[in-house]
C-alpha positions as CSV (number, residue, x, y, z in Angstrom):
1,X,-14.5,9.7,-40.4
2,X,-17.0,7.1,-39.2
3,X,-17.8,6.5,-35.7
4,X,-16.4,3.0,-35.6
5,X,-13.1,4.2,-37.3
6,X,-12.7,7.1,-34.9
7,X,-13.4,4.8,-31.8
8,X,-10.9,2.2,-33.1
9,X,-8.3,4.9,-33.6
10,X,-8.8,6.2,-30.1
11,X,-8.5,2.7,-28.7
12,X,-5.3,2.0,-30.6
13,X,-3.8,5.2,-29.4
14,X,-4.6,4.3,-25.8
15,X,-3.4,0.8,-26.3
16,X,-0.1,2.0,-27.6
17,X,0.2,4.6,-24.9
18,X,-0.4,2.2,-22.0
19,X,1.2,-0.9,-23.6
20,X,4.2,-2.6,-22.0
21,X,5.9,-2.6,-25.4
22,X,7.8,0.8,-25.5
23,X,8.6,0.5,-29.2
24,X,4.9,0.4,-30.4
25,X,4.3,4.0,-29.7
26,X,7.4,5.3,-31.3
27,X,7.6,3.3,-34.6
28,X,5.1,2.8,-37.3
29,X,3.6,-0.6,-37.2
30,X,4.9,-3.1,-39.7
31,X,3.1,-6.4,-40.3
32,X,6.3,-8.2,-41.3
33,X,7.9,-7.7,-37.9
34,X,8.9,-10.7,-36.0
35,X,6.8,-11.4,-32.9
36,X,8.5,-10.8,-29.5
37,X,9.6,-13.9,-27.5
38,X,7.4,-15.0,-24.6
39,X,10.0,-14.2,-22.1
40,X,10.5,-10.6,-23.3
41,X,6.7,-9.8,-23.6
42,X,4.3,-11.7,-21.5
43,X,1.4,-9.5,-22.2
44,X,1.3,-7.7,-18.9
45,X,2.0,-4.0,-18.3
46,X,4.6,-2.8,-16.0
47,X,2.0,-2.1,-13.3
48,X,0.6,-5.6,-13.6
49,X,4.1,-7.1,-13.3
50,X,4.8,-5.0,-10.1
51,X,1.5,-5.9,-8.5
52,X,2.1,-9.6,-9.2
53,X,5.7,-9.4,-7.8
54,X,4.3,-7.7,-4.6
55,X,1.6,-10.2,-4.2
56,X,3.9,-13.2,-4.7
57,X,6.9,-12.1,-2.7
58,X,7.5,-11.7,0.9
59,X,5.2,-10.6,3.7
60,X,1.9,-9.0,3.1
61,X,2.4,-6.7,6.1
62,X,2.9,-3.0,5.5
63,X,5.8,-1.2,7.2
64,X,3.5,0.2,9.8
65,X,2.0,-3.2,10.7
66,X,5.6,-4.6,11.0
67,X,6.6,-1.7,13.3
68,X,3.6,-2.1,15.5
69,X,4.0,-5.9,15.8
70,X,7.7,-5.4,16.7
71,X,6.8,-2.8,19.3
72,X,4.2,-5.2,20.9
73,X,6.6,-8.2,20.8
74,X,9.4,-6.5,22.6
75,X,9.0,-7.0,26.4
76,X,10.2,-3.8,27.7
77,X,9.7,-3.1,31.4
78,X,7.2,-0.4,32.2
79,X,8.6,2.9,33.4
80,X,7.6,4.5,36.5
81,X,5.7,7.2,34.7
82,X,3.9,4.7,32.7
83,X,2.9,2.8,35.7
84,X,1.6,6.0,37.4
85,X,-0.4,7.0,34.3
86,X,-2.1,3.6,34.1
87,X,-2.8,3.5,37.7
88,X,-4.5,7.0,37.5
89,X,-6.3,5.9,34.4
90,X,-7.8,2.8,36.0
91,X,-8.6,4.6,39.3
92,X,-12.3,5.2,40.2
93,X,-13.3,8.9,40.3
94,X,-13.1,10.6,43.7
95,X,-16.1,11.0,45.8
96,X,-17.0,14.3,47.3
97,X,-15.8,13.2,50.7
98,X,-12.4,12.0,49.3
99,X,-12.0,15.4,47.5
100,X,-12.7,17.1,50.8
101,X,-10.3,15.1,52.9
102,X,-7.5,15.5,50.3
103,X,-8.1,19.3,50.1
104,X,-7.7,19.6,53.8
105,X,-4.6,17.5,54.1
């Protein structure tokens, strides 16, 4: 078998394997077959159709992004624990004198 013929047969195998037309891999090719209508076969694979549908439809945010935005937009009052933690996080570190006074008290 020549190199070109071998390469062509491999290419046709993969084309049939990954083609969106499911009948092409199961039946022998006939040249007299009627061409498929444009609506039924637009030349795209199933993956390409899925990606196109995802890019055209709806929001481009992921579920995680939607959740985070929803959490940020809801104005819940801060709990006492949250206030305490934030005040301790923002506080300046204690000096030696402050630590001494607090340990004696």
